[in-house]
Every structure is written in structure tokens, then in C-alpha cells.
Predicted model as a PDB file, atoms N, CA, C, CB and O in Angstrom, pLDDT in the B-factor column:
MODEL        1                                                                  
ATOM      1  N   MET A   1       7.516 -12.287  -1.501  1.00 83.00           N  
ATOM      2  CA  MET A   1       6.171 -12.664  -1.144  1.00 83.00           C  
ATOM      3  C   MET A   1       5.206 -11.522  -1.499  1.00 83.00           C  
ATOM      4  CB  MET A   1       6.089 -13.016   0.357  1.00 83.00           C  
ATOM      5  O   MET A   1       4.141 -11.751  -2.072  1.00 83.00           O  
ATOM      6  N   THR A   2       5.596 -10.302  -1.149  1.00 82.00           N  
ATOM      7  CA  THR A   2       4.743  -9.148  -1.449  1.00 82.00           C  
ATOM      8  C   THR A   2       4.554  -9.010  -2.951  1.00 82.00           C  
ATOM      9  CB  THR A   2       5.348  -7.853  -0.866  1.00 82.00           C  
ATOM     10  O   THR A   2       3.443  -8.762  -3.422  1.00 82.00           O  
ATOM     11  N   ALA A   3       5.639  -9.170  -3.704  1.00 85.00           N  
ATOM     12  CA  ALA A   3       5.550  -9.086  -5.165  1.00 85.00           C  
ATOM     13  C   ALA A   3       4.599 -10.147  -5.712  1.00 85.00           C  
ATOM     14  CB  ALA A   3       6.945  -9.246  -5.801  1.00 85.00           C  
ATOM     15  O   ALA A   3       3.850  -9.879  -6.652  1.00 85.00           O  
ATOM     16  N   GLY A   4       4.622 -11.330  -5.141  1.00 84.00           N  
ATOM     17  CA  GLY A   4       3.725 -12.394  -5.575  1.00 84.00           C  
ATOM     18  C   GLY A   4       2.262 -12.036  -5.370  1.00 84.00           C  
ATOM     19  O   GLY A   4       1.427 -12.299  -6.236  1.00 84.00           O  
ATOM     20  N   PHE A   5       1.953 -11.437  -4.227  1.00 83.00           N  
ATOM     21  CA  PHE A   5       0.573 -11.016  -3.962  1.00 83.00           C  
ATOM     22  C   PHE A   5       0.136  -9.928  -4.937  1.00 83.00           C  
ATOM     23  CB  PHE A   5       0.432 -10.515  -2.516  1.00 83.00           C  
ATOM     24  O   PHE A   5      -0.986  -9.945  -5.442  1.00 83.00           O  
ATOM     25  N   ILE A   6       1.032  -8.986  -5.193  1.00 82.00           N  
ATOM     26  CA  ILE A   6       0.708  -7.898  -6.118  1.00 82.00           C  
ATOM     27  C   ILE A   6       0.474  -8.450  -7.520  1.00 82.00           C  
ATOM     28  CB  ILE A   6       1.836  -6.843  -6.139  1.00 82.00           C  
ATOM     29  O   ILE A   6      -0.496  -8.085  -8.184  1.00 82.00           O  
ATOM     30  N   GLU A   7       1.367  -9.331  -7.964  1.00 83.00           N  
ATOM     31  CA  GLU A   7       1.219  -9.906  -9.296  1.00 83.00           C  
ATOM     32  C   GLU A   7      -0.085 -10.690  -9.414  1.00 83.00           C  
ATOM     33  CB  GLU A   7       2.409 -10.811  -9.619  1.00 83.00           C  
ATOM     34  O   GLU A   7      -0.767 -10.619 -10.436  1.00 83.00           O  
ATOM     35  N   GLU A   8      -0.424 -11.426  -8.379  1.00 83.00           N  
ATOM     36  CA  GLU A   8      -1.675 -12.182  -8.374  1.00 83.00           C  
ATOM     37  C   GLU A   8      -2.873 -11.243  -8.491  1.00 83.00           C  
ATOM     38  CB  GLU A   8      -1.786 -13.030  -7.096  1.00 83.00           C  
ATOM     39  O   GLU A   8      -3.830 -11.539  -9.207  1.00 83.00           O  
ATOM     40  N   GLY A   9      -2.820 -10.129  -7.799  1.00 81.00           N  
ATOM     41  CA  GLY A   9      -3.926  -9.172  -7.826  1.00 81.00           C  
ATOM     42  C   GLY A   9      -4.031  -8.391  -9.120  1.00 81.00           C  
ATOM     43  O   GLY A   9      -5.124  -7.982  -9.512  1.00 81.00           O  
ATOM     44  N   MET A  10      -2.892  -8.178  -9.796  1.00 80.00           N  
ATOM     45  CA  MET A  10      -2.881  -7.366 -11.010  1.00 80.00           C  
ATOM     46  C   MET A  10      -3.056  -8.175 -12.283  1.00 80.00           C  
ATOM     47  CB  MET A  10      -1.606  -6.599 -11.088  1.00 80.00           C  
ATOM     48  O   MET A  10      -3.401  -7.613 -13.323  1.00 80.00           O  
ATOM     49  N   GLY A  11      -2.829  -9.459 -12.227  1.00 79.00           N  
ATOM     50  CA  GLY A  11      -2.925 -10.256 -13.442  1.00 79.00           C  
ATOM     51  C   GLY A  11      -1.628 -10.204 -14.230  1.00 79.00           C  
ATOM     52  O   GLY A  11      -0.655 -10.867 -13.868  1.00 79.00           O  
ATOM     53  N   SER A  12      -1.604  -9.429 -15.296  1.00 80.00           N  
ATOM     54  CA  SER A  12      -0.420  -9.324 -16.154  1.00 80.00           C  
ATOM     55  C   SER A  12       0.061  -7.876 -16.213  1.00 80.00           C  
ATOM     56  CB  SER A  12      -0.728  -9.847 -17.580  1.00 80.00           C  
ATOM     57  O   SER A  12      -0.172  -7.190 -17.208  1.00 80.00           O  
ATOM     58  N   PRO A  13       0.725  -7.405 -15.166  1.00 78.00           N  
ATOM     59  CA  PRO A  13       1.178  -6.008 -15.147  1.00 78.00           C  
ATOM     60  C   PRO A  13       2.368  -5.797 -16.079  1.00 78.00           C  
ATOM     61  CB  PRO A  13       1.551  -5.586 -13.719  1.00 78.00           C  
ATOM     62  O   PRO A  13       3.045  -6.760 -16.438  1.00 78.00           O  
ATOM     63  N   PRO A  14       2.635  -4.544 -16.476  1.00 81.00           N  
ATOM     64  CA  PRO A  14       3.813  -4.240 -17.280  1.00 81.00           C  
ATOM     65  C   PRO A  14       5.095  -4.633 -16.532  1.00 81.00           C  
ATOM     66  CB  PRO A  14       3.842  -2.741 -17.643  1.00 81.00           C  
ATOM     67  O   PRO A  14       5.109  -4.676 -15.302  1.00 81.00           O  
ATOM     68  N   GLU A  15       6.144  -4.913 -17.263  1.00 83.00           N  
ATOM     69  CA  GLU A  15       7.409  -5.327 -16.670  1.00 83.00           C  
ATOM     70  C   GLU A  15       7.908  -4.287 -15.658  1.00 83.00           C  
ATOM     71  CB  GLU A  15       8.462  -5.550 -17.769  1.00 83.00           C  
ATOM     72  O   GLU A  15       7.886  -3.086 -15.930  1.00 83.00           O  
ATOM     73  N   GLY A  16       8.344  -4.748 -14.519  1.00 85.00           N  
ATOM     74  CA  GLY A  16       8.908  -3.885 -13.486  1.00 85.00           C  
ATOM     75  C   GLY A  16       7.906  -3.316 -12.500  1.00 85.00           C  
ATOM     76  O   GLY A  16       8.289  -2.879 -11.415  1.00 85.00           O  
ATOM     77  N   VAL A  17       6.639  -3.313 -12.853  1.00 86.00           N  
ATOM     78  CA  VAL A  17       5.614  -2.697 -11.998  1.00 86.00           C  
ATOM     79  C   VAL A  17       5.472  -3.448 -10.682  1.00 86.00           C  
ATOM     80  CB  VAL A  17       4.262  -2.657 -12.724  1.00 86.00           C  
ATOM     81  O   VAL A  17       5.379  -2.825  -9.624  1.00 86.00           O  
ATOM     82  N   VAL A  18       5.452  -4.753 -10.731  1.00 86.00           N  
ATOM     83  CA  VAL A  18       5.250  -5.556  -9.528  1.00 86.00           C  
ATOM     84  C   VAL A  18       6.383  -5.334  -8.536  1.00 86.00           C  
ATOM     85  CB  VAL A  18       5.142  -7.045  -9.884  1.00 86.00           C  
ATOM     86  O   VAL A  18       6.131  -5.065  -7.361  1.00 86.00           O  
ATOM     87  N   LEU A  19       7.614  -5.440  -8.990  1.00 88.00           N  
ATOM     88  CA  LEU A  19       8.757  -5.264  -8.101  1.00 88.00           C  
ATOM     89  C   LEU A  19       8.802  -3.847  -7.527  1.00 88.00           C  
ATOM     90  CB  LEU A  19      10.056  -5.571  -8.846  1.00 88.00           C  
ATOM     91  O   LEU A  19       9.069  -3.665  -6.339  1.00 88.00           O  
ATOM     92  N   TYR A  20       8.543  -2.852  -8.363  1.00 88.00           N  
ATOM     93  CA  TYR A  20       8.533  -1.463  -7.895  1.00 88.00           C  
ATOM     94  C   TYR A  20       7.462  -1.267  -6.819  1.00 88.00           C  
ATOM     95  CB  TYR A  20       8.288  -0.494  -9.076  1.00 88.00           C  
ATOM     96  O   TYR A  20       7.734  -0.695  -5.763  1.00 88.00           O  
ATOM     97  N   ASN A  21       6.259  -1.739  -7.089  1.00 85.00           N  
ATOM     98  CA  ASN A  21       5.174  -1.586  -6.120  1.00 85.00           C  
ATOM     99  C   ASN A  21       5.477  -2.312  -4.811  1.00 85.00           C  
ATOM    100  CB  ASN A  21       3.866  -2.104  -6.709  1.00 85.00           C  
ATOM    101  O   ASN A  21       5.167  -1.804  -3.734  1.00 85.00           O  
ATOM    102  N   ALA A  22       6.074  -3.484  -4.898  1.00 86.00           N  
ATOM    103  CA  ALA A  22       6.427  -4.222  -3.683  1.00 86.00           C  
ATOM    104  C   ALA A  22       7.422  -3.417  -2.842  1.00 86.00           C  
ATOM    105  CB  ALA A  22       7.020  -5.607  -4.039  1.00 86.00           C  
ATOM    106  O   ALA A  22       7.270  -3.312  -1.625  1.00 86.00           O  
ATOM    107  N   HIS A  23       8.422  -2.862  -3.486  1.00 87.00           N  
ATOM    108  CA  HIS A  23       9.421  -2.071  -2.753  1.00 87.00           C  
ATOM    109  C   HIS A  23       8.818  -0.800  -2.145  1.00 87.00           C  
ATOM    110  CB  HIS A  23      10.578  -1.698  -3.683  1.00 87.00           C  
ATOM    111  O   HIS A  23       9.136  -0.446  -1.010  1.00 87.00           O  
ATOM    112  N   THR A  24       7.951  -0.117  -2.894  1.00 84.00           N  
ATOM    113  CA  THR A  24       7.369   1.107  -2.351  1.00 84.00           C  
ATOM    114  C   THR A  24       6.427   0.816  -1.189  1.00 84.00           C  
ATOM    115  CB  THR A  24       6.628   1.862  -3.441  1.00 84.00           C  
ATOM    116  O   THR A  24       6.363   1.588  -0.232  1.00 84.00           O  
ATOM    117  N   LEU A  25       5.696  -0.294  -1.270  1.00 82.00           N  
ATOM    118  CA  LEU A  25       4.816  -0.655  -0.154  1.00 82.00           C  
ATOM    119  C   LEU A  25       5.618  -0.998   1.095  1.00 82.00           C  
ATOM    120  CB  LEU A  25       3.923  -1.838  -0.539  1.00 82.00           C  
ATOM    121  O   LEU A  25       5.271  -0.565   2.194  1.00 82.00           O  
ATOM    122  N   LEU A  26       6.673  -1.761   0.934  1.00 84.00           N  
ATOM    123  CA  LEU A  26       7.488  -2.138   2.092  1.00 84.00           C  
ATOM    124  C   LEU A  26       8.248  -0.945   2.652  1.00 84.00           C  
ATOM    125  CB  LEU A  26       8.469  -3.243   1.713  1.00 84.00           C  
ATOM    126  O   LEU A  26       8.452  -0.856   3.863  1.00 84.00           O  
ATOM    127  N   ALA A  27       8.670  -0.029   1.790  1.00 83.00           N  
ATOM    128  CA  ALA A  27       9.376   1.170   2.261  1.00 83.00           C  
ATOM    129  C   ALA A  27       8.471   2.013   3.153  1.00 83.00           C  
ATOM    130  CB  ALA A  27       9.874   2.011   1.068  1.00 83.00           C  
ATOM    131  O   ALA A  27       8.946   2.660   4.086  1.00 83.00           O  
ATOM    132  N   ALA A  28       7.178   2.006   2.872  1.00 79.00           N  
ATOM    133  CA  ALA A  28       6.233   2.791   3.668  1.00 79.00           C  
ATOM    134  C   ALA A  28       6.110   2.278   5.092  1.00 79.00           C  
ATOM    135  CB  ALA A  28       4.873   2.787   3.011  1.00 79.00           C  
ATOM    136  O   ALA A  28       5.585   2.975   5.960  1.00 79.00           O  
ATOM    137  N   LEU A  29       6.586   1.075   5.339  1.00 79.00           N  
ATOM    138  CA  LEU A  29       6.521   0.498   6.680  1.00 79.00           C  
ATOM    139  C   LEU A  29       7.800   0.730   7.480  1.00 79.00           C  
ATOM    140  CB  LEU A  29       6.242  -0.985   6.588  1.00 79.00           C  
ATOM    141  O   LEU A  29       7.890   0.318   8.636  1.00 79.00           O  
ATOM    142  N   HIS A  30       8.783   1.383   6.877  1.00 84.00           N  
ATOM    143  CA  HIS A  30      10.060   1.628   7.551  1.00 84.00           C  
ATOM    144  C   HIS A  30       9.821   2.504   8.788  1.00 84.00           C  
ATOM    145  CB  HIS A  30      11.081   2.308   6.579  1.00 84.00           C  
ATOM    146  O   HIS A  30       9.151   3.533   8.696  1.00 84.00           O  
ATOM    147  N   ILE A  31      10.352   2.112   9.915  1.00 86.00           N  
ATOM    148  CA  ILE A  31      10.060   2.776  11.189  1.00 86.00           C  
ATOM    149  C   ILE A  31      10.482   4.238  11.212  1.00 86.00           C  
ATOM    150  CB  ILE A  31      10.742   2.046  12.312  1.00 86.00           C  
ATOM    151  O   ILE A  31       9.804   5.062  11.825  1.00 86.00           O  
ATOM    152  N   ASP A  32      11.598   4.579  10.550  1.00 88.00           N  
ATOM    153  CA  ASP A  32      12.019   5.988  10.520  1.00 88.00           C  
ATOM    154  C   ASP A  32      10.970   6.862   9.842  1.00 88.00           C  
ATOM    155  CB  ASP A  32      13.368   6.131   9.794  1.00 88.00           C  
ATOM    156  O   ASP A  32      10.699   7.975  10.292  1.00 88.00           O  
ATOM    157  N   LEU A  33      10.389   6.366   8.774  1.00 86.00           N  
ATOM    158  CA  LEU A  33       9.345   7.109   8.081  1.00 86.00           C  
ATOM    159  C   LEU A  33       8.118   7.273   8.974  1.00 86.00           C  
ATOM    160  CB  LEU A  33       8.964   6.403   6.773  1.00 86.00           C  
ATOM    161  O   LEU A  33       7.549   8.361   9.064  1.00 86.00           O  
ATOM    162  N   ILE A  34       7.717   6.194   9.627  1.00 88.00           N  
ATOM    163  CA  ILE A  34       6.549   6.251  10.517  1.00 88.00           C  
ATOM    164  C   ILE A  34       6.792   7.236  11.657  1.00 88.00           C  
ATOM    165  CB  ILE A  34       6.226   4.849  11.085  1.00 88.00           C  
ATOM    166  O   ILE A  34       5.923   8.047  11.978  1.00 88.00           O  
ATOM    167  N   GLU A  35       7.971   7.166  12.266  1.00 91.00           N  
ATOM    168  CA  GLU A  35       8.295   8.084  13.364  1.00 91.00           C  
ATOM    169  C   GLU A  35       8.280   9.532  12.902  1.00 91.00           C  
ATOM    170  CB  GLU A  35       9.661   7.745  13.955  1.00 91.00           C  
ATOM    171  O   GLU A  35       7.816  10.410  13.628  1.00 91.00           O  
ATOM    172  N   ASN A  36       8.785   9.789  11.698  1.00 91.00           N  
ATOM    173  CA  ASN A  36       8.792  11.149  11.168  1.00 91.00           C  
ATOM    174  C   ASN A  36       7.371  11.648  10.923  1.00 91.00           C  
ATOM    175  CB  ASN A  36       9.603  11.211   9.871  1.00 91.00           C  
ATOM    176  O   ASN A  36       7.052  12.794  11.238  1.00 91.00           O  
ATOM    177  N   MET A  37       6.524  10.797  10.366  1.00 91.00           N  
ATOM    178  CA  MET A  37       5.138  11.206  10.122  1.00 91.00           C  
ATOM    179  C   MET A  37       4.418  11.489  11.436  1.00 91.00           C  
ATOM    180  CB  MET A  37       4.386  10.122   9.330  1.00 91.00           C  
ATOM    181  O   MET A  37       3.662  12.456  11.531  1.00 91.00           O  
ATOM    182  N   LEU A  38       4.645  10.656  12.448  1.00 94.00           N  
ATOM    183  CA  LEU A  38       4.030  10.881  13.759  1.00 94.00           C  
ATOM    184  C   LEU A  38       4.536  12.179  14.372  1.00 94.00           C  
ATOM    185  CB  LEU A  38       4.318   9.700  14.703  1.00 94.00           C  
ATOM    186  O   LEU A  38       3.757  12.941  14.945  1.00 94.00           O  
ATOM    187  N   ALA A  39       5.839  12.435  14.255  1.00 96.00           N  
ATOM    188  CA  ALA A  39       6.427  13.663  14.804  1.00 96.00           C  
ATOM    189  C   ALA A  39       5.892  14.908  14.108  1.00 96.00           C  
ATOM    190  CB  ALA A  39       7.945  13.620  14.682  1.00 96.00           C  
ATOM    191  O   ALA A  39       5.883  15.994  14.689  1.00 96.00           O  
ATOM    192  N   ASN A  40       5.444  14.750  12.858  1.00 95.00           N  
ATOM    193  CA  ASN A  40       4.895  15.883  12.107  1.00 95.00           C  
ATOM    194  C   ASN A  40       3.388  15.996  12.226  1.00 95.00           C  
ATOM    195  CB  ASN A  40       5.270  15.766  10.658  1.00 95.00           C  
ATOM    196  O   ASN A  40       2.755  16.739  11.476  1.00 95.00           O  
ATOM    197  N   GLY A  41       2.805  15.256  13.176  1.00 96.00           N  
ATOM    198  CA  GLY A  41       1.400  15.442  13.504  1.00 96.00           C  
ATOM    199  C   GLY A  41       0.406  14.477  12.888  1.00 96.00           C  
ATOM    200  O   GLY A  41      -0.792  14.591  13.146  1.00 96.00           O  
ATOM    201  N   LEU A  42       0.868  13.525  12.079  1.00 95.00           N  
ATOM    202  CA  LEU A  42      -0.082  12.558  11.530  1.00 95.00           C  
ATOM    203  C   LEU A  42      -0.435  11.530  12.598  1.00 95.00           C  
ATOM    204  CB  LEU A  42       0.500  11.860  10.271  1.00 95.00           C  
ATOM    205  O   LEU A  42       0.419  11.130  13.388  1.00 95.00           O  
ATOM    206  N   SER A  43      -1.682  11.109  12.618  1.00 95.00           N  
ATOM    207  CA  SER A  43      -2.102  10.084  13.564  1.00 95.00           C  
ATOM    208  C   SER A  43      -1.847   8.702  12.971  1.00 95.00           C  
ATOM    209  CB  SER A  43      -3.594  10.253  13.931  1.00 95.00           C  
ATOM    210  O   SER A  43      -1.670   8.560  11.761  1.00 95.00           O  
ATOM    211  N   LEU A  44      -1.830   7.695  13.824  1.00 92.00           N  
ATOM    212  CA  LEU A  44      -1.667   6.329  13.335  1.00 92.00           C  
ATOM    213  C   LEU A  44      -2.793   5.947  12.388  1.00 92.00           C  
ATOM    214  CB  LEU A  44      -1.609   5.348  14.502  1.00 92.00           C  
ATOM    215  O   LEU A  44      -2.561   5.260  11.394  1.00 92.00           O  
ATOM    216  N   ASP A  45      -4.006   6.383  12.685  1.00 93.00           N  
ATOM    217  CA  ASP A  45      -5.134   6.073  11.806  1.00 93.00           C  
ATOM    218  C   ASP A  45      -4.947   6.681  10.417  1.00 93.00           C  
ATOM    219  CB  ASP A  45      -6.440   6.576  12.424  1.00 93.00           C  
ATOM    220  O   ASP A  45      -5.241   6.035   9.412  1.00 93.00           O  
ATOM    221  N   THR A  46      -4.459   7.920  10.357  1.00 93.00           N  
ATOM    222  CA  THR A  46      -4.219   8.576   9.079  1.00 93.00           C  
ATOM    223  C   THR A  46      -3.147   7.838   8.290  1.00 93.00           C  
ATOM    224  CB  THR A  46      -3.811  10.038   9.292  1.00 93.00           C  
ATOM    225  O   THR A  46      -3.284   7.639   7.083  1.00 93.00           O  
ATOM    226  N   ILE A  47      -2.083   7.432   8.970  1.00 90.00           N  
ATOM    227  CA  ILE A  47      -1.000   6.694   8.327  1.00 90.00           C  
ATOM    228  C   ILE A  47      -1.520   5.355   7.797  1.00 90.00           C  
ATOM    229  CB  ILE A  47       0.170   6.469   9.316  1.00 90.00           C  
ATOM    230  O   ILE A  47      -1.214   4.967   6.669  1.00 90.00           O  
ATOM    231  N   ARG A  48      -2.298   4.660   8.608  1.00 89.00           N  
ATOM    232  CA  ARG A  48      -2.850   3.367   8.182  1.00 89.00           C  
ATOM    233  C   ARG A  48      -3.749   3.521   6.968  1.00 89.00           C  
ATOM    234  CB  ARG A  48      -3.630   2.715   9.323  1.00 89.00           C  
ATOM    235  O   ARG A  48      -3.681   2.714   6.041  1.00 89.00           O  
ATOM    236  N   GLU A  49      -4.586   4.540   6.960  1.00 89.00           N  
ATOM    237  CA  GLU A  49      -5.479   4.776   5.818  1.00 89.00           C  
ATOM    238  C   GLU A  49      -4.670   5.058   4.556  1.00 89.00           C  
ATOM    239  CB  GLU A  49      -6.438   5.954   6.109  1.00 89.00           C  
ATOM    240  O   GLU A  49      -4.989   4.535   3.489  1.00 89.00           O  
ATOM    241  N   ALA A  50      -3.637   5.870   4.666  1.00 88.00           N  
ATOM    242  CA  ALA A  50      -2.799   6.187   3.506  1.00 88.00           C  
ATOM    243  C   ALA A  50      -2.078   4.945   3.005  1.00 88.00           C  
ATOM    244  CB  ALA A  50      -1.780   7.282   3.857  1.00 88.00           C  
ATOM    245  O   ALA A  50      -1.974   4.736   1.796  1.00 88.00           O  
ATOM    246  N   GLN A  51      -1.580   4.119   3.916  1.00 85.00           N  
ATOM    247  CA  GLN A  51      -0.912   2.882   3.517  1.00 85.00           C  
ATOM    248  C   GLN A  51      -1.887   1.930   2.831  1.00 85.00           C  
ATOM    249  CB  GLN A  51      -0.279   2.200   4.734  1.00 85.00           C  
ATOM    250  O   GLN A  51      -1.537   1.281   1.845  1.00 85.00           O  
ATOM    251  N   ALA A  52      -3.095   1.849   3.346  1.00 86.00           N  
ATOM    252  CA  ALA A  52      -4.102   0.973   2.734  1.00 86.00           C  
ATOM    253  C   ALA A  52      -4.448   1.462   1.327  1.00 86.00           C  
ATOM    254  CB  ALA A  52      -5.379   0.915   3.611  1.00 86.00           C  
ATOM    255  O   ALA A  52      -4.550   0.656   0.402  1.00 86.00           O  
ATOM    256  N   ARG A  53      -4.630   2.777   1.157  1.00 86.00           N  
ATOM    257  CA  ARG A  53      -4.934   3.316  -0.169  1.00 86.00           C  
ATOM    258  C   ARG A  53      -3.811   3.001  -1.152  1.00 86.00           C  
ATOM    259  CB  ARG A  53      -5.162   4.835  -0.093  1.00 86.00           C  
ATOM    260  O   ARG A  53      -4.072   2.649  -2.303  1.00 86.00           O  
ATOM    261  N   ARG A  54      -2.558   3.127  -0.704  1.00 82.00           N  
ATOM    262  CA  ARG A  54      -1.409   2.849  -1.569  1.00 82.00           C  
ATOM    263  C   ARG A  54      -1.361   1.360  -1.933  1.00 82.00           C  
ATOM    264  CB  ARG A  54      -0.089   3.277  -0.873  1.00 82.00           C  
ATOM    265  O   ARG A  54      -1.069   1.003  -3.074  1.00 82.00           O  
ATOM    266  N   ALA A  55      -1.646   0.510  -0.970  1.00 82.00           N  
ATOM    267  CA  ALA A  55      -1.657  -0.928  -1.250  1.00 82.00           C  
ATOM    268  C   ALA A  55      -2.750  -1.274  -2.260  1.00 82.00           C  
ATOM    269  CB  ALA A  55      -1.861  -1.730   0.050  1.00 82.00           C  
ATOM    270  O   ALA A  55      -2.521  -2.074  -3.167  1.00 82.00           O  
ATOM    271  N   TYR A  56      -3.925  -0.685  -2.110  1.00 85.00           N  
ATOM    272  CA  TYR A  56      -5.011  -0.939  -3.052  1.00 85.00           C  
ATOM    273  C   TYR A  56      -4.632  -0.458  -4.449  1.00 85.00           C  
ATOM    274  CB  TYR A  56      -6.303  -0.251  -2.584  1.00 85.00           C  
ATOM    275  O   TYR A  56      -4.900  -1.139  -5.439  1.00 85.00           O  
ATOM    276  N   MET A  57      -4.009   0.717  -4.526  1.00 82.00           N  
ATOM    277  CA  MET A  57      -3.579   1.241  -5.818  1.00 82.00           C  
ATOM    278  C   MET A  57      -2.555   0.317  -6.466  1.00 82.00           C  
ATOM    279  CB  MET A  57      -2.994   2.646  -5.659  1.00 82.00           C  
ATOM    280  O   MET A  57      -2.565   0.134  -7.683  1.00 82.00           O  
ATOM    281  N   ALA A  58      -1.673  -0.266  -5.660  1.00 76.00           N  
ATOM    282  CA  ALA A  58      -0.612  -1.126  -6.192  1.00 76.00           C  
ATOM    283  C   ALA A  58      -1.164  -2.354  -6.901  1.00 76.00           C  
ATOM    284  CB  ALA A  58       0.314  -1.560  -5.075  1.00 76.00           C  
ATOM    285  O   ALA A  58      -0.542  -2.876  -7.827  1.00 76.00           O  
ATOM    286  N   VAL A  59      -2.325  -2.810  -6.468  1.00 77.00           N  
ATOM    287  CA  VAL A  59      -2.917  -3.990  -7.105  1.00 77.00           C  
ATOM    288  C   VAL A  59      -4.119  -3.637  -7.978  1.00 77.00           C  
ATOM    289  CB  VAL A  59      -3.335  -4.995  -6.047  1.00 77.00           C  
ATOM    290  O   VAL A  59      -4.847  -4.522  -8.427  1.00 77.00           O  
ATOM    291  N   GLY A  60      -4.322  -2.345  -8.214  1.00 77.00           N  
ATOM    292  CA  GLY A  60      -5.360  -1.922  -9.135  1.00 77.00           C  
ATOM    293  C   GLY A  60      -6.761  -1.915  -8.579  1.00 77.00           C  
ATOM    294  O   GLY A  60      -7.727  -2.016  -9.336  1.00 77.00           O  
ATOM    295  N   ILE A  61      -6.895  -1.798  -7.273  1.00 77.00           N  
ATOM    296  CA  ILE A  61      -8.220  -1.729  -6.663  1.00 77.00           C  
ATOM    297  C   ILE A  61      -8.635  -0.268  -6.599  1.00 77.00           C  
ATOM    298  CB  ILE A  61      -8.232  -2.381  -5.239  1.00 77.00           C  
ATOM    299  O   ILE A  61      -7.894   0.564  -6.076  1.00 77.00           O  
ATOM    300  N   THR A  62      -9.804   0.050  -7.123  1.00 70.00           N  
ATOM    301  CA  THR A  62     -10.280   1.431  -7.149  1.00 70.00           C  
ATOM    302  C   THR A  62     -10.827   1.857  -5.789  1.00 70.00           C  
ATOM    303  CB  THR A  62     -11.355   1.600  -8.221  1.00 70.00           C  
ATOM    304  O   THR A  62     -11.066   1.027  -4.912  1.00 70.00           O  
ATOM    305  N   GLU A  63     -11.018   3.149  -5.634  1.00 63.00           N  
ATOM    306  CA  GLU A  63     -11.586   3.684  -4.387  1.00 63.00           C  
ATOM    307  C   GLU A  63     -12.961   3.093  -4.126  1.00 63.00           C  
ATOM    308  CB  GLU A  63     -11.676   5.219  -4.443  1.00 63.00           C  
ATOM    309  O   GLU A  63     -13.299   2.804  -2.978  1.00 63.00           O  
ATOM    310  N   THR A  64     -13.759   2.908  -5.169  1.00 62.00           N  
ATOM    311  CA  THR A  64     -15.084   2.308  -5.017  1.00 62.00           C  
ATOM    312  C   THR A  64     -14.969   0.874  -4.539  1.00 62.00           C  
ATOM    313  CB  THR A  64     -15.858   2.364  -6.336  1.00 62.00           C  
ATOM    314  O   THR A  64     -15.685   0.462  -3.626  1.00 62.00           O  
ATOM    315  N   ASP A  65     -14.066   0.103  -5.155  1.00 58.00           N  
ATOM    316  CA  ASP A  65     -13.848  -1.278  -4.728  1.00 58.00           C  
ATOM    317  C   ASP A  65     -13.351  -1.321  -3.301  1.00 58.00           C  
ATOM    318  CB  ASP A  65     -12.855  -1.983  -5.652  1.00 58.00           C  
ATOM    319  O   ASP A  65     -13.758  -2.179  -2.517  1.00 58.00           O  
ATOM    320  N   ASN A  66     -12.464  -0.388  -2.962  1.00 52.00           N  
ATOM    321  CA  ASN A  66     -11.868  -0.294  -1.632  1.00 52.00           C  
ATOM    322  C   ASN A  66     -12.961  -0.235  -0.574  1.00 52.00           C  
ATOM    323  CB  ASN A  66     -10.951   0.943  -1.531  1.00 52.00           C  
ATOM    324  O   ASN A  66     -12.828  -0.870   0.473  1.00 52.00           O  
ATOM    325  N   LYS A  67     -14.015   0.493  -0.810  1.00 55.00           N  
ATOM    326  CA  LYS A  67     -15.085   0.670   0.182  1.00 55.00           C  
ATOM    327  C   LYS A  67     -15.908  -0.590   0.391  1.00 55.00           C  
ATOM    328  CB  LYS A  67     -15.999   1.797  -0.238  1.00 55.00           C  
ATOM    329  O   LYS A  67     -16.665  -0.672   1.359  1.00 55.00           O  
ATOM    330  N   THR A  68     -15.782  -1.575  -0.491  1.00 55.00           N  
ATOM    331  CA  THR A  68     -16.552  -2.804  -0.324  1.00 55.00           C  
ATOM    332  C   THR A  68     -15.871  -3.799   0.590  1.00 55.00           C  
ATOM    333  CB  THR A  68     -16.799  -3.439  -1.656  1.00 55.00           C  
ATOM    334  O   THR A  68     -16.492  -4.767   1.029  1.00 55.00           O  
ATOM    335  N   PHE A  69     -14.584  -3.568   0.886  1.00 53.00           N  
ATOM    336  CA  PHE A  69     -13.849  -4.481   1.771  1.00 53.00           C  
ATOM    337  C   PHE A  69     -14.241  -4.250   3.222  1.00 53.00           C  
ATOM    338  CB  PHE A  69     -12.328  -4.302   1.599  1.00 53.00           C  
ATOM    339  O   PHE A  69     -14.518  -3.124   3.636  1.00 53.00           O  
ATOM    340  N   VAL A  70     -14.258  -5.306   3.961  1.00 42.00           N  
ATOM    341  CA  VAL A  70     -14.600  -5.238   5.392  1.00 42.00           C  
ATOM    342  C   VAL A  70     -13.331  -4.961   6.181  1.00 42.00           C  
ATOM    343  CB  VAL A  70     -15.281  -6.565   5.883  1.00 42.00           C  
ATOM    344  O   VAL A  70     -12.329  -5.653   6.006  1.00 42.00           O  
ATOM    345  N   ARG A  71     -13.363  -3.960   7.044  1.00 49.00           N  
ATOM    346  CA  ARG A  71     -12.227  -3.642   7.900  1.00 49.00           C  
ATOM    347  C   ARG A  71     -12.310  -4.476   9.160  1.00 49.00           C  
ATOM    348  CB  ARG A  71     -12.187  -2.135   8.242  1.00 49.00           C  
ATOM    349  O   ARG A  71     -13.391  -4.689   9.710  1.00 49.00           O  
ATOM    350  N   THR A  72     -11.159  -4.947   9.614  1.00 44.00           N  
ATOM    351  CA  THR A  72     -11.132  -5.731  10.845  1.00 44.00           C  
ATOM    352  C   THR A  72     -10.418  -4.975  11.922  1.00 44.00           C  
ATOM    353  CB  THR A  72     -10.467  -7.080  10.624  1.00 44.00           C  
ATOM    354  O   THR A  72     -10.289  -5.469  13.042  1.00 44.00           O  
TER     355      THR A  72                                                      
ENDMDL                                                                          
END                                                                             
């Protein structure tokens, strides 16, 4: 499902890019990684911002485009 969303957002990405990006995005949600980042002093807000930036990069959304999205 994640790969489908990425492919839809990217149009015609190079072979392997969609699957790789889907795996890296989902890996970032692994609880052990989150717990380690929290234990090393990162806040939940910082982690969320970094995850959002990575997700935007995965589908080719620039930092400028990123700022036009409404946060909920």
C-alpha cells in the first residue's frame, strides 16, 4: 500500500526506487528505533518532523512544497 502511494506521487520513478522508499519509510516507524531516539534525547515532535521530511522526499516533494501543506 505504501509503495502504491509513493508510486502515485512520483509518477514514473526509476526501477526499485518505490520499493526501497516504502521500506525505508516503514522502517522509520519501528518501535525500537523510536525508543532509541527518545532515549538519546530527541523529542516526539523532532522525530515526527524528520519522518515527515523523509516521506516528502520519498515522493519528490520539495521543502518549499512541504510548507504549503496544512498540518492537522
